[in-house]
N, C-alpha and C positions, 0 to 999 in steps of 0.2 A: 667748016662748020666742027666737024670732027677734029679739027687741028686746035680750034678754039676751045672745044672742051677739053682735049689734053691738056692745055695749057692751063685751064682752070685747075683740073684735077692736081696738076703738079704743083701751083699755087697752094691751095688747101694742103697738100701734103707737106709742103716746106712750111707752111705757119704753124700746122700741128707739131711738126719737129720742134719749132722754135720755143711754141710753149712749153713742151715737155721738157726742154733744157732750161728754161726760164724757172720753171717750177722747182727743177734739181736745184738749181741755184740758189733759190728763194729758200729751200729747204736748208742748205748748207749754209746759208747765212745766219738762219735761225738758229742752227746747231752751236757757230760759232759764238753767236751771241750769248747762247746759254753758257757756254764754256768760259767767254770771257767774264759774265757775271759772277761765276763761281770763283774764278782767278781774283777777283776784285779790282777788274780792268775798268775802264770808262764803259758806260753801258748808253744804251739808246737814247735816254733822256737828257744826255750831256751832265748829270750829276757823278759827282765823286763817290766812293764808297761810304765815306762818313757822312755826305749830303745824305745820301739814301738811307744810311742807318738812320740818322735824326728822323728823316721823314717817317722812317717806318714806326719808329717810337712815337712820335707827335700822332700818327694815324692810330697806331695802336691806344693811345692814351684817350684820343677824341672818341674811338670805336667805344672806351670803357666809360666815357662821359667825363674824363679827367682832363682838365686844361692844365698848362703849366704853372697859372695862377694859384690854382687849386692846389698842386703839388706843394707849391713853396708855403701856401697855409698850413698844409697838412703837417710839413716839417717843423713849421714853428710851434705847431700843437704839440708835437711829439717832444721837442726840446722842453716846453714849459711843463710838460709832464714829468721828465727826466728831473727839473729842477725840484718840483714836489716831491718827487719820491727819495732822491738823494738830499739828506738832512743837512743843513749848515747850522753853525753855532750862533746863537743869538747874540746880542751885545745890551747888558751885561750876558755873559754866558749863564745858561739855564738847562741845556741839553745834556744829559749823560754822554759822556766820550763813547760809551759802549754802544749808544744809538747813533754815532756819528760814524763808526766803524762797524758796521752790522757784521761783517764777515768774521771779524775777531782778529784780525790782522792790524796791530798797531804801528805807529812810526818807531821805528829803531833809532836808537840815539847815534852819536858820532862814533863811528869805527875808526879804532887805531891800532897799530902793530904793536905787540907785546916790546918792551925795550931789550933788544938781544945784542949780547957783546958781539962787536964785528968777526972775531974768529970763532963764534959759537955756531958752527955750521950745523951741529947736532941738533940744536934748540931750534933752529929755523925749519929743517925738515920735519921735527916733532908738531911745530903748530901748522904746517901745512899738509899733514900727513891725511890720507884717506880715513884714518881710525878717527882722527881728531875731527875732521868733519862731519862723521856718521854721529859721534857723541854730540856735537853742536845740534843737528839736525832733530835727536831724540828729545832736547829740552826744548823745542819752539813752544810748547803751551806755557811752560815756566816763562819763558822771555816774553811771551804776550802777556801774561800778568801783570807783570814787572813794567810793561814798557804803557799798560793802560795806566797805570798809578804813575806814571811819569808824565803821560800826556795831559791827565787830570792838573797836574802840579803845574805844567806849563801855561795852561789855559789859565788857571786861577791866578798865578803871579802876575802874569802880563796883564790881566783885567786891572788887579790892583794897583800895579804900576803906572796905568793910564788915569785910574781913580783916585789916588790917595794926594791929598794936598794938606799944606800947613794949615793949622788949626782946627784939625779935626781930633777928637778923642781917641786915645789909644785903644780903648775899650770897644769903640765903634769899628775902628780899623779891623781889629782881631775878629771882631762877630762879622763882619763883611766878606772877611778873607774865609772863615770857617764856613760859613754859610755857603759861598760859592763853591767850595771844595766838597763838600756833602753833596751837592746836586751832581756836580760833574765826575764824581766818584761813584756816584750812586750808592749812597752809605746804606749797609744792610748788615747791622750788627758787628760780630767780629769777621764777616766774610770780606768786606769792604768797607774803608772810611777813612778818617783822619789817623795818623799814625802816632802824632803826638801834638801838645799845643802849641799855638803860635806864638813863637819866642819875638818880639819886638824891643829888644833890649837897646836903651839910648845912652848915647856919648860914653862915659867910663864905664857903664855896664857892658860887659861882654856876652854874656849867655843867662838862658834860664828864666828871663823875666817874662811875664805874660800879667796883664792886670788883672786882679781881683775883684769882686763886684763892689761898686763903690769908689773904686780908683779912677779918679777924673783927672787922671794925668793928659794933657794935650801936646799935640807933634807942634813943634815950633821950626821955623826955617832954618835955623842953625843946628838942627840936631842932626847925629849920625845914626842912623838905625840899623840894627841887625834884624831883617825879617827872615825868619828861620821856620818852616814848617813841613810835615810830613804827611803822605799818603800812603795807604796801602792796598792790596788785592790779595787775599788770602794769606796775609801777613808778608807779603813780599814788600819791603818798605821803601820809598822813595824819600831819602833825607837831602835836601837841598836849601839852600841859604844864598841872600845876595845883600849888599848894603845900601841902604835909601839915604841920599842926602839931597837939599836942594840948593846948597851952597857951593858953588864951584870951587872955592878954596879948599875944600876937601878933597878933591879928585887925585892929587898925588897920594894919598894914602889909600884910596880906594885901588889906585892902580898897583900899588903895590903887593897887596893882599890880592888881588884877582890875577896877577903873574906868579905870585908864588904857589897859589892854588892850581894854576895851570902847570907849573912846573911840578908839583907833586903827581897830577895828572900823567904827566909825561913820562916820570920816572917810575911809576906803578906799573906792576904787571907780574906774569908767572914767574917764579923764581927771584923777583927783585926783594934784596933787603930792606926791613923797615928802617933801618939805622941809615942807610944810604940816601932814600928818600927825604928823610927829617934834614940832612944835612944839606941837601940840594935846594930845599924849600928855605931854609934860612939863610942859605948864600943870597938868595935872590930878594928875599924879603929886606935884608939888612943893608942891601944896597941902594936902598930908596930913602928920601929924607922929603920932609914937609915943612913949610915954612906958614907959623901961625903967629900973627901980631907981632911981626918982625922978628919971632924968634925961631930958629931952625932945629928941628928935632928929627933924629934917626927914628924908621919905623922900626920896632922892634916884633919879633916873633912872641907871642904870649907862651911861654915855656912850660905852662902845666895845663893847656889845651892842647887836644889834639885830635884826628881823624881816628876812625875806628871800623873794625870790621862788622857788617850787618848778616843776621840771620832771622829764618821768618819768626816773626813777633818778638825778637829781641834786637832791640836798636844798637846796644853794645854787647858784642858778641866774643870778646874775650881778645883779640889783637888791637893794639893800638899803633896808630900811623903818627909818629912825632912829628912836630914843626921846627925841631931844633935838630943839631948834631948829637950824636953821643944815645942814640937810641937801642933797641933790642937787636939781635942780628937776626931776628925770626925772618924767615922768607914768605912773600905772598904765594897762594896755592891756587890752582886751576879750580873754577866753581864758586869761587868766593866774590861776596859783594863787600865793598869798601866805600864809606864815607870819607871823601879826602876834602877835609877843611882847615882852612888856615885863619888864625886871626893875627892882626897886627895893631900894635898900640903905640901911641905917642908919651904913654907913661912908664911904668917899671917894666912892664912886659909880663908881670905876674898877677895872677887873680886869686881872691878869697871869698868867702861867702859871706853875704851881707844882705840886708833888708827883709821884707817880709817875703814866706815863701808861697809858692803857687804852683809848682811841678810837683809831681808825686808819680810814682812807677812801683808796681809790685815787684816784689825780688824773684827773679825767674827761676830761682833754683830753690825757693823756700818749700819745705815739705808741711805736713800738716803741724799746726801749732794751736793747743788747745786756747780758747778764749773765754774770759769770765764776764766780760762785758756784754748784755744782749745786744746794743747799740753796734759795737765791734763788729759781732757776728753778722749782724743784718747790713752793715756797710761793706764787709768784706764780700757778702754775696752779691751785692750791687756791682762794686768792683769787677770781680770776675766774670758776669753777666756781660757788663758793658764794654770793659777795657782789658779784661784778661790780664796779660803781661806788658802791655802797651802802656806809655805815659799818659797821664791824664792833669787837669787842672781843677782848681776848686770851681771856677764858672762852669765847667763840664758837669761837677756834681749837680750844680744850682739847677741847671739846664734839664736834669732828668727827674728833678723833683727832691732831692735830698735836702735836707734842712737840719741845723743843729749836729751837724758831724765831727767839728773840730776836736772834742773830745776823743770821739772815737778813732778819727784819724791818728791822733797824737798817740793813741795807744797802739794801734797797728804799727806805726812807726817804731815803738819803744820795743815791740815784740819781734821786729826784723822782718815782717811780712811786707809792708810798704816802706819804700826809701823815700825821704824828701829829698828835693834839689832845689835848694834855694840858688837865687840870684848870685852870679860870679862876677866882682868887679875888680877894676884896677884903681888907680888912685884918682880922687875926685879932680876933675878940670881937665882929665886927660880926654882923648878921644880914640875908640877902638873901631875895628871893621872885620867883617868875616866875609868870606865866598866859599861855596861849598857844593860838591856834586857826586852823585852815587854812580859808582863804576862797578861794571861786572867782567872778570877774568874770564871769559869764554875760552873755550880749547883752542879755539884759532885765532883769536883777537881780542881786543880790550874794547869795549862798548861803555860810551858816557852816556848811560842811560838818559839822565836828568836834561841833558845840552838842549839849548833852545836859540831861537834866535838873539835872545836878550843878553844871554851870557853862558 
């Protein structure tokens, strides 16, 4: 009996010992599992860490009452709201570009290096110096003003290129273009608006033609039209033009002029001599030919038309960029704006004034001139208020309510206060073409501000 009790006691003791050991092992096991969890090893449930994380996220979302389907629809809503907040341009364009770029940073033009002679290492260092970059950064506000004008120009002209058709009246084309540009530039007196009237010179007429009231000229399929208009912000002018044709037979003429303009842009830059640019342009222009009605014509540079420097509120500000050799040896300088434009012709390559005048501009340097005619005084006040020293046309005077002003306009012209700019024409029967871009000679590079996907 006592032996049996002893055996029982021993068994209980042994069992208790085993329980204690098992408990310790279980505790150890738990600890190890915890460590494994922290190290991202496989855990009890047989899930990988990624699966575990996904499960946790799902559980979290379900706890918050958000299913995966709900989160997807929330994302879609968010994207829709984004689209609502970020404006996109309408077709036809009507939203001012300032609203499309609310942060005030407008797209920059094409960036090119200044043409530096191969052995001119000092010039290369100058353009890449920290000082040049600092000057560049200081002028960012001015750059954005002119880029805003360029963006308005780009969107306007691309709309016109899509919209224009043969059979339209020239006056309707000009009014559609100007109306669009006024909306996009957000016209506001002399702060922002159009820099000069829309030139739509046809065929042998090379420049400075825009229809006056009552001019019912119609655009024809075989016309070669130079579309030239300008926009400005605070007097920073974009002067940019292209040639419009529907008949492909004129393509060689357009190609010659486009290549000549690109050559002018390529050779322009700080310290470039104006005469060298002119020589390069002429060489490219006159290497082209065009065949019309079985006759071959050499494309000639129009020798008395040229590009020019641009200043605030002054479209032609002193320096001229020739399109033939033999010009001035004057050099281009830092921070100057230039309109690089070239004209090619199948005629004489020389223009003269002809036809009814439509373009006028107040003389930039004129001082006070006493006027006797009351109507002349009143007209001058109107010009000062609406146009300042920017070019205007008779249609624009009609638009702001002026009437019977021709006598007063003639009087202001005779006094040297307002200069008339009649159309410039080559010989009748010939064809002329034009391409033009505005460039800025920045301290570090050259920016073709008006460059677009079209040209």
